[in-house]
N, C-alpha and C positions, 0 to 999 in steps of 0.2 A: 602527507603520504602515510599509508597504513601498511606496516610490514606484514607480509604473508610468506608462508613456507609450504613446501611440498606436503600434501595431505590436508591442508586447510580447506575448509568449505567457504566459498565466497558467494554472497548474495548481492546482486545489483538490481535496483528497482527505481522506477521513476516516482515522482511525487504523487502519482495517482494512487499509490498505496500509503495511506497515512501512518500505518503502524505495521511494519514487517513482522511476520511470524516465522515459525520454523520451516514452513514450506508454502508453496503457492496456494494450496487448498485452504490452509489456515489463514493465510493473508487475505484471500477472497472472503472467507467467512467473517473475518474481523472488519473488512470493508463494508460488507452487508450490514453488520451490526451497527456500525457507525452511521451508515445511511439511514437506518431505521430510527436510531436514537436522536440523530442530529442532522436532518436533511438540509437544513439551511446553513450548516457549518458555522454555528454561532456559539456552541458550548463545548462539546466533546472534541471536536476537530475544527478549530478556528481557521478559516481559510477565506480567500477572496471571493469565492463563489460557492453556492450551494448546489443542490441537485435540481436541475432544470426539468420541467415537464417533458416526459418522453425519453429522458436520458436514463442510461443504465448505471451511470457512475458520475462522480463529481468531475472527473478528468480522464483523459486517456491514460493508459497505464502499460508498463512493461516490467517484466520480472525475469531475472536470469539467475540461476543457481548452478554453481559448478564446483568441483573439487580439483585442487591443483595436484 
């Protein structure tokens, strides 16, 4: 359990975002950079699957940010 209090900002995201950033736009930018640098997920982002032909990402993804 992670304690949170009124006024805290909480970010929840699926594993489709390898490295969360301060906001969704920055998280998407980081994802794009990782896909460019390591499309097979063998170096920068070691994973069970890489970028498939015709895919826009490694995995499906969800991102939720809210303030308590």
